[in-house]
C-alpha positions as CSV (number, residue, x, y, z in Angstrom):
1,M,0.0,0.0,0.0
2,T,1.4,3.4,-0.9
3,T,0.1,6.8,0.2
4,E,0.5,9.9,-1.8
5,R,1.5,13.2,-0.2
6,S,-0.2,16.3,-1.4
7,G,2.6,18.6,-0.1
8,P,6.2,18.6,0.9
9,F,7.8,16.0,3.3
10,L,9.2,18.8,5.5
11,S,8.0,22.3,6.3
12,V,10.3,24.7,8.1
13,I,8.7,27.8,9.5
14,V,10.8,30.8,10.3
15,K,8.9,33.5,12.2
16,C,10.5,36.9,12.3
17,L,10.2,40.4,13.4
18,N,12.9,42.8,12.2
19,E,15.5,40.2,11.6
20,A,17.0,41.7,8.4
21,E,20.5,41.4,10.0
22,N,20.2,37.6,10.4
23,L,17.5,36.4,8.0
24,G,19.6,36.0,4.9
25,A,22.2,33.8,6.6
26,C,19.4,31.8,8.2
27,L,17.6,31.2,4.9
28,R,20.8,30.3,3.1
29,T,21.7,27.8,5.8
30,L,18.2,26.2,5.7
31,L,18.2,26.0,2.0
32,A,21.5,24.3,1.9
33,E,20.5,21.8,4.6
34,T,17.2,21.0,3.0
35,A,18.4,20.9,-0.6
36,S,18.3,17.2,-1.0
37,L,14.9,16.9,0.7
38,D,11.3,17.5,-0.4
39,A,11.0,20.5,1.8
40,E,9.5,24.0,1.9
41,I,10.6,27.0,3.9
42,I,7.9,29.4,5.1
43,V,8.9,32.9,6.4
44,V,6.2,34.3,8.7
45,D,6.8,38.0,9.0
46,S,5.2,39.9,11.9
47,Q,5.1,43.3,10.1
48,S,8.9,43.9,10.1
49,T,10.0,47.5,9.3
50,D,13.6,46.8,8.6
51,G,13.5,45.1,5.2
52,S,13.2,41.5,6.4
53,V,10.5,40.8,3.8
54,D,12.7,42.2,1.0
55,I,15.5,39.9,2.1
56,A,13.2,36.9,2.2
57,R,12.0,37.7,-1.4
58,H,15.5,37.1,-2.7
59,H,15.2,33.4,-1.7
60,P,13.0,30.6,-2.9
61,V,10.8,30.6,0.1
62,R,7.1,31.2,0.8
63,I,6.4,34.5,2.6
64,V,3.3,35.0,4.8
65,Q,2.8,38.3,6.6
66,I,0.7,38.8,9.7
67,A,-2.0,41.3,8.8
68,K,-2.3,43.2,12.1
69,A,0.3,44.2,14.7
70,E,-2.0,43.1,17.5
71,D,-2.0,39.6,16.1
72,R,1.7,39.1,16.8
73,R,2.3,36.3,19.2
74,C,5.2,34.3,20.5
75,G,6.0,31.2,18.4
């Protein structure tokens, strides 16, 4: 019996708020470590104001942004 997956085998979620200084290195490392896997990387941005989203856009990741500042939560 085989089962078919409808999505990737591994999802890595990176939640950030104003992490422009570290985000590029983090994403490059994650992409290198997951290159041989059926994986996706999702960046969840909490309305950063430092260009974090622009940095994420330069990488093959999915970007999700929290719509309202009051919805920011830990983890």
